[in-house]
DRENDO-1510 file (C-alpha; in Angstrom, 1 decimal, always signed):
<recs>
REC; n; res; u; v; w
REC; 1; MET; -37.3; -27.8; -43.5 .
REC; 2; SER; -37.3; -31.2; -41.8 .
REC; 3; ALA; -38.3; -31.6; -38.1 .
REC; 4; ALA; -34.8; -32.8; -37.3 .
REC; 5; ARG; -33.2; -29.7; -38.7 .
REC; 6; ARG; -35.7; -27.5; -36.9 .
REC; 7; SER; -34.9; -29.3; -33.6 .
REC; 8; LEU; -31.2; -28.9; -34.2 .
REC; 9; ARG; -31.5; -25.2; -34.8 .
REC; 10; VAL; -33.6; -24.8; -31.6 .
REC; 11; ILE; -30.9; -26.6; -29.6 .
REC; 12; ARG; -28.1; -24.4; -31.1 .
REC; 13; ARG; -30.1; -21.3; -30.2 .
REC; 14; SER; -30.8; -22.5; -26.7 .
REC; 15; ARG; -27.1; -23.2; -26.2 .
REC; 16; ALA; -26.1; -19.8; -27.5 .
REC; 17; MET; -28.6; -18.2; -25.1 .
REC; 18; VAL; -27.4; -20.2; -22.2 .
REC; 19; GLN; -23.7; -19.4; -23.0 .
REC; 20; GLY; -24.6; -15.8; -23.6 .
REC; 21; ARG; -26.3; -15.6; -20.2 .
REC; 22; GLU; -23.3; -17.2; -18.5 .
REC; 23; GLN; -21.0; -14.7; -20.2 .
REC; 24; TRP; -23.1; -11.8; -19.2 .
REC; 25; ARG; -23.4; -13.0; -15.7 .
REC; 26; GLY; -19.6; -13.1; -15.5 .
REC; 27; ARG; -19.4; -9.6; -16.9 .
REC; 28; VAL; -22.0; -8.2; -14.5 .
REC; 29; VAL; -20.3; -9.8; -11.5 .
REC; 30; PHE; -16.9; -8.4; -12.7 .
REC; 31; TRP; -18.3; -4.9; -13.2 .
REC; 32; CYS; -20.0; -5.0; -9.7 .
REC; 33; GLY; -16.7; -6.2; -8.2 .
REC; 34; ALA; -14.8; -3.3; -9.8 .
REC; 35; VAL; -17.4; -0.8; -8.6 .
REC; 36; ALA; -17.2; -2.3; -5.1 .
REC; 37; VAL; -13.4; -1.8; -5.1 .
REC; 38; GLY; -13.9; +1.9; -5.9 .
REC; 39; VAL; -16.7; +2.4; -3.3 .
REC; 40; VAL; -14.9; +0.5; -0.5 .
REC; 41; SER; -11.6; +2.3; -1.3 .
REC; 42; THR; -13.3; +5.7; -1.1 .
REC; 43; ALA; -15.1; +4.8; +2.1 .
REC; 44; PHE; -11.8; +3.5; +3.5 .
REC; 45; ALA; -10.0; +6.8; +2.6 .
REC; 46; TRP; -12.7; +8.9; +4.2 .
REC; 47; LEU; -12.8; +6.9; +7.4 .
REC; 48; ALA; -9.0; +6.8; +7.7 .
REC; 49; ASP; -8.8; +10.5; +7.5 .
REC; 50; ALA; -11.7; +10.8; +10.0 .
REC; 51; VAL; -10.1; +8.5; +12.6 .
REC; 52; ALA; -6.7; +10.1; +12.2 .
REC; 53; GLU; -8.2; +13.5; +12.8 .
REC; 54; LEU; -10.0; +12.2; +15.8 .
REC; 55; PHE; -6.7; +10.9; +17.2 .
REC; 56; ARG; -5.1; +14.3; +16.6 .
REC; 57; HIS; -8.0; +16.0; +18.4 .
REC; 58; VAL; -8.0; +13.7; +21.4 .
REC; 59; SER; -4.2; +13.5; +21.7 .
REC; 60; GLY; -3.9; +17.2; +21.5 .
REC; 61; GLY; -5.9; +17.6; +24.7 .
REC; 62; GLY; -4.4; +14.5; +26.4 .
REC; 63; THR; -1.5; +14.2; +28.8 .
REC; 64; ALA; +1.8; +12.5; +28.1 .
REC; 65; LEU; +0.9; +9.6; +30.4 .
REC; 66; TRP; -2.4; +9.1; +28.4 .
REC; 67; LEU; -0.4; +8.8; +25.2 .
REC; 68; LEU; +2.1; +6.4; +26.7 .
REC; 69; LEU; -0.7; +4.1; +27.7 .
REC; 70; ALA; -3.2; +4.5; +24.9 .
REC; 71; VAL; -0.9; +4.1; +21.9 .
REC; 72; PRO; +0.7; +0.8; +23.2 .
REC; 73; PHE; -2.8; -0.5; +24.0 .
REC; 74; GLY; -3.9; +0.2; +20.5 .
REC; 75; PHE; -1.0; -1.7; +19.0 .
REC; 76; VAL; -1.3; -4.7; +21.3 .
REC; 77; SER; -5.1; -4.9; +20.8 .
REC; 78; SER; -4.7; -4.6; +17.0 .
REC; 79; ALA; -2.0; -7.3; +16.9 .
REC; 80; TRP; -4.1; -9.6; +19.1 .
REC; 81; LEU; -7.2; -9.2; +17.1 .
REC; 82; ALA; -5.3; -9.8; +13.9 .
REC; 83; GLN; -3.8; -13.0; +15.3 .
REC; 84; ARG; -7.0; -14.3; +16.8 .
REC; 85; TYR; -9.7; -13.4; +14.3 .
REC; 86; PHE; -8.0; -12.2; +11.1 .
REC; 87; PRO; -4.8; -14.2; +10.5 .
REC; 88; GLY; -3.3; -13.0; +7.2 .
REC; 89; SER; -4.3; -9.4; +7.7 .
REC; 90; GLN; -1.1; -8.3; +9.3 .
REC; 91; GLY; +1.3; -5.8; +7.7 .
REC; 92; SER; +0.9; -4.0; +4.4 .
REC; 93; GLY; -1.3; -6.4; +2.4 .
REC; 94; ILE; +0.8; -6.0; -0.8 .
REC; 95; PRO; +3.0; -9.0; +0.0 .
REC; 96; GLN; -0.1; -11.2; +0.6 .
REC; 97; ALA; -1.6; -10.2; -2.8 .
REC; 98; MET; +1.7; -11.0; -4.5 .
REC; 99; ALA; +2.0; -14.4; -2.7 .
REC; 100; ALA; -1.6; -15.2; -3.7 .
REC; 101; ARG; -0.8; -14.7; -7.3 .
REC; 102; ALA; +1.9; -17.3; -7.0 .
REC; 103; LEU; -0.4; -19.9; -5.4 .
REC; 104; GLU; -2.8; -22.3; -7.0 .
REC; 105; GLY; -6.5; -23.1; -6.4 .
REC; 106; ASN; -7.9; -22.8; -2.9 .
REC; 107; ASP; -4.6; -21.8; -1.4 .
REC; 108; ARG; -5.2; -18.3; -2.7 .
REC; 109; TRP; -8.1; -18.0; -0.3 .
REC; 110; ARG; -5.8; -18.3; +2.7 .
REC; 111; LEU; -4.6; -14.8; +2.1 .
REC; 112; LEU; -7.4; -13.1; +0.2 .
REC; 113; THR; -10.7; -13.9; +1.8 .
REC; 114; LEU; -13.4; -11.4; +2.4 .
REC; 115; ARG; -13.0; -12.0; +6.1 .
REC; 116; ILE; -9.4; -11.0; +5.9 .
REC; 117; ALA; -10.3; -8.0; +3.8 .
REC; 118; ALA; -12.9; -6.9; +6.5 .
REC; 119; GLY; -10.3; -7.4; +9.2 .
REC; 120; LYS; -7.7; -5.4; +7.2 .
REC; 121; PHE; -10.3; -2.6; +6.8 .
REC; 122; LEU; -11.2; -2.4; +10.5 .
REC; 123; LEU; -7.9; -2.9; +12.1 .
REC; 124; THR; -6.1; -0.4; +9.8 .
REC; 125; LEU; -8.6; +2.1; +11.0 .
REC; 126; TRP; -8.0; +0.9; +14.6 .
REC; 127; GLY; -4.3; +1.5; +14.2 .
REC; 128; LEU; -4.8; +5.0; +12.9 .
REC; 129; LEU; -7.2; +5.7; +15.7 .
REC; 130; PHE; -4.2; +5.1; +18.1 .
REC; 131; GLY; -1.6; +7.0; +16.1 .
REC; 132; ALA; +0.3; +4.2; +14.4 .
REC; 133; SER; +2.6; +5.4; +11.6 .
REC; 134; ILE; +0.8; +3.4; +8.9 .
REC; 135; GLY; -1.1; +4.1; +5.7 .
REC; 136; ARG; -4.3; +2.7; +4.0 .
REC; 137; GLU; -2.8; +2.2; +0.5 .
REC; 138; GLY; -1.2; -1.2; +1.0 .
REC; 139; PRO; -4.3; -2.5; +2.8 .
REC; 140; THR; -6.4; -1.2; -0.1 .
REC; 141; VAL; -4.4; -3.4; -2.4 .
REC; 142; GLN; -5.2; -6.5; -0.4 .
REC; 143; ILE; -8.9; -5.5; +0.0 .
REC; 144; GLY; -9.2; -4.8; -3.8 .
REC; 145; ALA; -7.6; -8.1; -4.7 .
REC; 146; ALA; -9.8; -10.0; -2.3 .
REC; 147; ILE; -13.0; -8.4; -3.7 .
REC; 148; MET; -12.0; -9.2; -7.3 .
REC; 149; LEU; -11.0; -12.8; -6.3 .
REC; 150; ALA; -14.4; -13.2; -4.7 .
REC; 151; SER; -16.0; -11.9; -7.9 .
REC; 152; ALA; -14.0; -14.5; -9.8 .
REC; 153; ARG; -15.6; -17.3; -7.7 .
REC; 154; LEU; -19.1; -15.8; -7.8 .
REC; 155; GLY; -19.0; -15.2; -11.5 .
REC; 156; HIS; -17.2; -18.4; -12.4 .
REC; 157; LEU; -14.4; -16.3; -14.0 .
REC; 158; ALA; -11.3; -18.2; -15.0 .
REC; 159; GLN; -8.6; -15.5; -14.8 .
REC; 160; ALA; -8.0; -15.5; -11.0 .
REC; 161; ARG; -4.4; -14.3; -11.3 .
REC; 162; GLY; -5.4; -11.5; -13.6 .
REC; 163; LEU; -8.2; -10.4; -11.4 .
REC; 164; ILE; -5.9; -10.3; -8.3 .
REC; 165; LEU; -3.7; -8.1; -10.4 .
REC; 166; ALA; -6.6; -5.9; -11.5 .
REC; 167; GLY; -8.0; -5.5; -8.0 .
REC; 168; SER; -4.5; -4.5; -6.7 .
REC; 169; ALA; -4.1; -1.9; -9.4 .
REC; 170; ALA; -7.6; -0.5; -8.8 .
REC; 171; GLY; -6.9; -0.3; -5.1 .
REC; 172; ILE; -3.8; +1.9; -5.6 .
REC; 173; ALA; -5.6; +4.0; -8.2 .
REC; 174; ALA; -8.7; +4.6; -6.0 .
REC; 175; ALA; -6.6; +5.2; -2.8 .
REC; 176; PHE; -4.6; +8.1; -4.2 .
REC; 177; ASN; -6.8; +9.1; -7.2 .
REC; 178; THR; -3.8; +8.1; -9.3 .
REC; 179; PRO; -5.0; +5.8; -12.1 .
REC; 180; LEU; -1.7; +5.8; -14.1 .
REC; 181; ALA; +0.2; +4.8; -10.9 .
REC; 182; GLY; -2.2; +2.0; -10.3 .
REC; 183; ILE; -1.6; +0.6; -13.8 .
REC; 184; VAL; +2.2; +1.1; -13.5 .
REC; 185; PHE; +2.2; -0.5; -10.1 .
REC; 186; ALA; +0.4; -3.6; -11.5 .
REC; 187; ILE; +3.0; -3.9; -14.2 .
REC; 188; GLU; +6.2; -3.1; -12.3 .
REC; 189; GLU; +5.6; -4.3; -8.7 .
REC; 190; MET; +2.8; -6.9; -8.7 .
REC; 191; ALA; +3.5; -8.8; -11.9 .
REC; 192; ARG; +7.1; -7.8; -12.9 .
REC; 193; THR; +6.1; -9.2; -16.3 .
REC; 194; TYR; +3.0; -8.0; -18.2 .
REC; 195; GLN; +0.8; -10.5; -20.0 .
REC; 196; SER; -1.3; -9.2; -22.8 .
REC; 197; ARG; -4.4; -11.1; -21.8 .
REC; 198; THR; -4.5; -9.3; -18.5 .
REC; 199; ASN; -4.4; -5.9; -20.3 .
REC; 200; GLY; -8.1; -5.5; -20.5 .
REC; 201; LEU; -8.8; -6.7; -17.0 .
REC; 202; VAL; -6.4; -4.3; -15.4 .
REC; 203; LEU; -7.4; -1.3; -17.5 .
REC; 204; SER; -11.1; -1.9; -17.2 .
REC; 205; THR; -11.0; -2.5; -13.5 .
REC; 206; VAL; -9.0; +0.6; -12.8 .
REC; 207; VAL; -11.4; +2.7; -15.0 .
REC; 208; ILE; -14.6; +1.3; -13.4 .
REC; 209; ALA; -13.2; +1.6; -9.8 .
REC; 210; GLY; -11.9; +5.1; -10.6 .
REC; 211; ILE; -15.3; +6.2; -11.9 .
REC; 212; ALA; -17.0; +4.9; -8.8 .
REC; 213; ALA; -14.5; +6.7; -6.6 .
REC; 214; LEU; -14.8; +9.9; -8.5 .
REC; 215; ALA; -18.5; +9.8; -8.4 .
REC; 216; ILE; -18.4; +9.8; -4.6 .
REC; 217; SER; -15.4; +12.0; -3.8 .
REC; 218; GLY; -14.9; +14.0; -6.9 .
REC; 219; SER; -11.6; +14.8; -8.7 .
REC; 220; TYR; -8.7; +15.8; -6.5 .
REC; 221; THR; -5.0; +15.9; -6.2 .
REC; 222; TYR; -3.8; +14.0; -3.1 .
REC; 223; LEU; -1.3; +16.5; -1.9 .
REC; 224; GLY; -2.4; +19.4; -4.1 .
REC; 225; PRO; -0.2; +21.2; -6.7 .
REC; 226; ALA; +3.3; +21.4; -5.2 .
REC; 227; ASN; +5.0; +24.7; -4.9 .
REC; 228; ALA; +8.0; +23.4; -6.8 .
REC; 229; THR; +10.5; +25.6; -8.6 .
REC; 230; SER; +13.5; +24.1; -10.3 .
REC; 231; HIS; +16.6; +25.9; -11.5 .
REC; 232; LEU; +18.3; +23.5; -13.9 .
REC; 233; PRO; +21.2; +22.8; -14.5 .
REC; 234; HIS; +22.1; +24.1; -11.0 .
REC; 235; ASP; +19.6; +21.9; -9.3 .
REC; 236; TRP; +21.0; +18.7; -10.7 .
REC; 237; LEU; +23.3; +18.6; -7.7 .
REC; 238; LEU; +20.1; +18.6; -5.6 .
REC; 239; VAL; +18.7; +15.8; -7.7 .
REC; 240; ALA; +21.9; +13.7; -7.2 .
REC; 241; ALA; +22.1; +14.4; -3.5 .
REC; 242; VAL; +18.4; +13.6; -2.8 .
REC; 243; GLY; +18.5; +10.5; -5.1 .
REC; 244; ILE; +21.5; +9.0; -3.4 .
REC; 245; ALA; +20.3; +9.8; +0.1 .
REC; 246; GLY; +16.9; +8.4; -0.7 .
REC; 247; GLY; +18.4; +5.1; -1.9 .
REC; 248; VAL; +20.7; +4.7; +1.1 .
REC; 249; LEU; +17.9; +5.5; +3.6 .
REC; 250; GLY; +15.3; +3.4; +1.7 .
REC; 251; ALA; +17.7; +0.4; +1.5 .
REC; 252; THR; +18.4; +0.7; +5.2 .
REC; 253; PHE; +14.7; +0.6; +6.1 .
REC; 254; SER; +14.0; -2.3; +3.7 .
REC; 255; ARG; +16.9; -4.4; +4.9 .
REC; 256; SER; +15.9; -3.7; +8.6 .
REC; 257; VAL; +12.4; -4.8; +8.0 .
REC; 258; LEU; +13.3; -8.0; +6.2 .
REC; 259; TYR; +16.1; -9.0; +8.6 .
REC; 260; LEU; +14.0; -8.4; +11.8 .
REC; 261; THR; +10.9; -10.0; +10.3 .
REC; 262; ARG; +12.8; -13.1; +9.4 .
REC; 263; ARG; +14.3; -13.3; +12.9 .
REC; 264; MET; +10.8; -13.2; +14.4 .
REC; 265; ARG; +9.6; -15.9; +12.0 .
REC; 266; ARG; +12.2; -18.2; +13.4 .
REC; 267; TRP; +10.9; -18.2; +16.9 .
REC; 268; LYS; +9.4; -21.4; +18.3 .
REC; 269; PRO; +5.6; -21.6; +17.7 .
REC; 270; ALA; +4.9; -22.1; +21.4 .
REC; 271; SER; +6.2; -18.6; +22.4 .
REC; 272; THR; +5.7; -16.7; +19.1 .
REC; 273; LYS; +2.2; -15.3; +19.9 .
REC; 274; ARG; +3.2; -13.9; +23.3 .
REC; 275; LYS; +6.4; -12.5; +22.0 .
REC; 276; LEU; +4.7; -10.8; +19.1 .
REC; 277; LEU; +2.3; -9.1; +21.5 .
REC; 278; LEU; +5.2; -7.9; +23.6 .
REC; 279; ILE; +6.8; -6.5; +20.4 .
REC; 280; ALA; +3.6; -4.8; +19.5 .
REC; 281; GLY; +3.5; -3.1; +22.9 .
REC; 282; ALA; +7.1; -2.0; +22.6 .
REC; 283; ALA; +6.5; -0.7; +19.1 .
REC; 284; GLY; +3.5; +1.3; +20.4 .
REC; 285; LEU; +5.5; +2.7; +23.2 .
REC; 286; MET; +8.3; +3.8; +20.8 .
REC; 287; VAL; +5.7; +5.5; +18.5 .
REC; 288; ALA; +4.2; +7.3; +21.5 .
REC; 289; VAL; +7.6; +8.5; +22.7 .
REC; 290; THR; +8.7; +9.8; +19.2 .
REC; 291; GLY; +5.2; +11.4; +18.9 .
REC; 292; LEU; +5.6; +13.2; +22.2 .
REC; 293; LEU; +9.1; +14.4; +21.2 .
REC; 294; THR; +8.0; +15.8; +17.9 .
REC; 295; GLY; +4.7; +17.4; +19.0 .
REC; 296; GLY; +2.6; +14.6; +17.4 .
REC; 297; SER; +4.0; +15.1; +13.9 .
REC; 298; VAL; +4.9; +11.5; +13.4 .
REC; 299; PHE; +1.5; +10.0; +14.3 .
REC; 300; GLY; -0.5; +8.5; +11.5 .
REC; 301; THR; +0.5; +9.1; +7.9 .
REC; 302; SER; +2.0; +12.6; +8.7 .
REC; 303; TYR; -0.1; +13.9; +5.7 .
REC; 304; ASN; -0.1; +17.5; +7.0 .
REC; 305; GLU; +3.7; +17.5; +7.3 .
REC; 306; ALA; +4.1; +16.1; +3.8 .
REC; 307; LEU; +1.7; +18.7; +2.5 .
REC; 308; LEU; +3.6; +21.5; +4.2 .
REC; 309; ALA; +6.9; +20.2; +2.7 .
REC; 310; VAL; +5.6; +20.1; -0.9 .
REC; 311; GLN; +4.2; +23.6; -0.4 .
REC; 312; GLY; +7.7; +24.8; +0.5 .
REC; 313; ASP; +7.5; +25.2; +4.3 .
REC; 314; GLU; +10.4; +24.1; +6.4 .
REC; 315; LEU; +9.8; +21.0; +8.6 .
REC; 316; PRO; +11.3; +20.6; +12.2 .
REC; 317; SER; +14.8; +19.2; +12.2 .
REC; 318; GLY; +13.9; +16.1; +14.2 .
REC; 319; PHE; +10.9; +15.1; +12.0 .
REC; 320; LEU; +12.9; +12.9; +9.5 .
REC; 321; LEU; +14.6; +10.6; +12.0 .
REC; 322; ALA; +11.5; +10.4; +14.2 .
REC; 323; LYS; +9.2; +9.4; +11.3 .
REC; 324; VAL; +11.6; +6.7; +10.1 .
REC; 325; ILE; +11.7; +5.2; +13.7 .
REC; 326; ALA; +7.9; +5.4; +14.1 .
REC; 327; THR; +7.3; +3.8; +10.7 .
REC; 328; LEU; +9.8; +1.1; +11.3 .
REC; 329; ALA; +8.3; +0.3; +14.7 .
REC; 330; SER; +4.8; +0.3; +13.2 .
REC; 331; THR; +5.8; -2.0; +10.4 .
REC; 332; LEU; +7.5; -4.5; +12.7 .
REC; 333; SER; +4.6; -4.5; +15.2 .
REC; 334; GLY; +2.5; -7.0; +13.4 .
REC; 335; ILE; -0.5; -4.7; +13.1 .
REC; 336; PRO; -2.4; -4.3; +9.8 .
REC; 337; GLY; -1.3; -1.2; +7.9 .
REC; 338; GLY; +0.8; -0.1; +5.0 .
REC; 339; ILE; +4.0; +2.0; +4.4 .
REC; 340; PHE; +3.0; +3.9; +1.2 .
REC; 341; ALA; +1.9; +7.2; +2.8 .
REC; 342; PRO; +4.4; +7.1; +5.7 .
REC; 343; SER; +7.2; +6.5; +3.2 .
REC; 344; LEU; +6.1; +9.5; +1.1 .
REC; 345; SER; +6.2; +11.6; +4.3 .
REC; 346; VAL; +9.7; +10.4; +5.1 .
REC; 347; GLY; +10.8; +11.2; +1.6 .
REC; 348; ALA; +9.3; +14.7; +1.9 .
REC; 349; GLY; +11.2; +15.2; +5.1 .
REC; 350; LEU; +14.4; +14.0; +3.5 .
REC; 351; GLY; +14.1; +16.3; +0.5 .
REC; 352; ASN; +13.1; +19.2; +2.8 .
REC; 353; THR; +16.2; +18.7; +4.9 .
REC; 354; ILE; +18.6; +18.4; +1.9 .
REC; 355; GLY; +16.9; +21.3; +0.1 .
REC; 356; GLY; +17.4; +23.5; +3.1 .
REC; 357; MET; +21.1; +22.6; +3.3 .
REC; 358; LEU; +21.6; +23.4; -0.4 .
REC; 359; GLY; +19.5; +26.5; -0.5 .
REC; 360; ALA; +17.1; +25.1; -3.1 .
REC; 361; SER; +13.3; +25.2; -3.5 .
REC; 362; LEU; +12.0; +23.3; -0.5 .
REC; 363; GLY; +8.9; +22.2; -2.4 .
REC; 364; PHE; +10.9; +20.9; -5.3 .
REC; 365; ALA; +13.3; +19.1; -3.0 .
REC; 366; ALA; +10.4; +17.5; -1.1 .
REC; 367; VAL; +8.9; +16.1; -4.3 .
REC; 368; LEU; +12.3; +14.7; -5.3 .
REC; 369; GLY; +12.7; +13.2; -1.9 .
REC; 370; MET; +9.4; +11.5; -2.0 .
REC; 371; ALA; +10.2; +9.8; -5.4 .
REC; 372; ALA; +13.8; +8.9; -4.3 .
REC; 373; TYR; +13.0; +7.4; -0.9 .
REC; 374; PHE; +9.9; +5.6; -2.1 .
REC; 375; ALA; +11.9; +4.0; -4.9 .
REC; 376; GLY; +14.6; +3.1; -2.5 .
REC; 377; VAL; +12.2; +1.3; -0.1 .
REC; 378; VAL; +10.1; -0.7; -2.6 .
REC; 379; GLN; +12.6; -0.6; -5.6 .
REC; 380; SER; +9.9; +0.2; -8.1 .
REC; 381; PRO; +11.1; +3.5; -9.7 .
REC; 382; MET; +8.4; +3.9; -12.3 .
REC; 383; THR; +5.6; +3.5; -9.7 .
REC; 384; ALA; +7.5; +6.0; -7.5 .
REC; 385; PHE; +7.8; +8.8; -10.0 .
REC; 386; VAL; +4.4; +8.3; -11.6 .
REC; 387; ILE; +2.6; +8.3; -8.2 .
REC; 388; VAL; +4.5; +11.3; -7.0 .
REC; 389; MET; +3.8; +13.3; -10.1 .
REC; 390; GLU; +0.1; +12.4; -10.1 .
REC; 391; MET; -0.4; +13.3; -6.4 .
REC; 392; THR; +1.5; +16.6; -6.6 .
REC; 393; ALA; +0.7; +17.7; -10.2 .
REC; 394; THR; +4.4; +18.1; -11.0 .
REC; 395; GLN; +4.5; +16.7; -14.5 .
REC; 396; ALA; +6.4; +19.7; -15.6 .
REC; 397; HIS; +9.3; +18.5; -13.5 .
REC; 398; ALA; +9.1; +14.9; -14.9 .
REC; 399; LEU; +12.8; +14.5; -15.9 .
REC; 400; PRO; +14.4; +15.4; -12.5 .
REC; 401; ILE; +11.8; +13.4; -10.6 .
REC; 402; MET; +12.5; +10.4; -12.8 .
REC; 403; ALA; +16.2; +10.9; -12.3 .
REC; 404; ALA; +15.8; +11.0; -8.5 .
REC; 405; ALA; +13.7; +7.9; -8.5 .
REC; 406; MET; +16.1; +6.0; -10.7 .
REC; 407; LEU; +19.1; +7.1; -8.5 .
REC; 408; GLY; +17.2; +6.0; -5.4 .
REC; 409; PHE; +16.4; +2.6; -7.0 .
REC; 410; GLY; +19.9; +2.0; -8.2 .
REC; 411; VAL; +21.6; +2.8; -4.9 .
REC; 412; SER; +19.0; +0.8; -3.0 .
REC; 413; ARG; +19.5; -2.2; -5.3 .
REC; 414; LEU; +23.2; -2.1; -4.6 .
REC; 415; LEU; +22.8; -2.0; -0.9 .
REC; 416; SER; +19.7; -4.3; -0.6 .
REC; 417; PRO; +19.4; -6.7; -3.6 .
REC; 418; GLU; +16.1; -8.1; -2.4 .
REC; 419; PRO; +13.0; -5.9; -2.9 .
REC; 420; LEU; +11.0; -5.4; +0.3 .
REC; 421; TYR; +7.6; -6.6; -0.9 .
REC; 422; HIS; +9.0; -9.6; -2.7 .
REC; 423; GLY; +11.0; -10.6; +0.3 .
REC; 424; LEU; +7.9; -10.4; +2.5 .
REC; 425; ALA; +5.8; -12.2; -0.1 .
REC; 426; ARG; +8.1; -15.2; +0.0 .
REC; 427; LEU; +7.5; -15.4; +3.8 .
REC; 428; TRP; +3.8; -15.4; +3.3 .
REC; 429; LEU; +4.1; -17.9; +0.5 .
REC; 430; ALA; +6.1; -20.2; +2.8 .
REC; 431; ASP; +3.5; -19.9; +5.5 .
REC; 432; VAL; +0.7; -20.9; +3.2 .
REC; 433; ILE; +2.6; -23.9; +1.7 .
REC; 434; ARG; +3.5; -25.1; +5.3 .
REC; 435; GLN; -0.2; -24.8; +6.4 .
REC; 436; SER; -1.3; -26.6; +3.2 .
REC; 437; ARG; +1.0; -29.5; +3.8 .
REC; 438; GLY; +0.0; -29.6; +7.4 .
REC; 439; SER; -3.7; -29.8; +6.4 .
REC; 440; ALA; -2.9; -32.5; +3.8 .
REC; 441; GLY; -1.0; -34.6; +6.3 .
REC; 442; GLN; -3.8; -34.7; +8.9 .
</recs>
């Protein structure tokens, strides 16, 4: 063999080794990112439950005056910190992740930086520490998307959009221990269309993040097996009633959030920050008042109330309306926090109320209400019934739960044609484009 051929072979082998190392570096960074999503999501869940329990303990021994002062303070301080140090962390986090997927290049980093993810993590816990009617699931989506986008930059990975989608799905899966719901959420809500090249990214990220989460917290069902007993065909009346009511109430909530949020976005920049802090204080006061009137049941995610509902216990008559008001106020306040868990609690209260009126199984009615109302709010029926079945172990009642979710979705779409998350994502997208043009013009 000539010296030239030997040299050529050495060069080819060297290139293959370099390229192989680059590929393996990208894979290792990707795997580490997926593990980080699972670990952070699990830590977030544990801390969220801990601070919520701390608030219940402290508020149970506090006076009414203490609550009327402490809760608004928590809202105002959270809104101010988000404005001052973590802009982009406000609200659910799902609209920001959706907007980031529609952006190009460095503009994505305006909504999915690790700084914003840290602020989302800390300020959601801060809101729960002061009784806000928020959840950690939407924030986990933004945090998961930010971690995977950072992995894309660190590992020189090209599929940034796919990694945002994968991080979002992994966040949902790890937050509720619902891997199927995470995948369905990515397909139905985040992407609306599913590209085959993102298939492996989403599935592998969900699996790796899920394994990391399970290794820490173990296998569990979020609300435990529901005490749900159906008597079909008699209970189809219950399915129809809960589905329609869930759609009407979900559409009302969604339209209210979109309308009021857009009104606030039209304020003049000079007065916006001060007005938003006043709104945060008023929202905190409203949550404190509703909490006092319901014995504290509407504070936080109302997980205990949802658990009681799916186990077949009757909830207080005022819980449903008070929880809707507290969640609407918390959503409009501008503090970081999601609506997933509070919406499921509202749905459980709705089903509990209608089930009591019709003399049906209260646990079964609560599960139907969760699927119908959640589908009515976010207009993602597949995500709604999959996540409800996974978190309540009610796969045996799949058909009526699917029917309730589809009814809730259909009624909501008639009353509120624009899906909530997509409407909010457009607002975030417009903000980033405006900021980008302003920076380019300077």
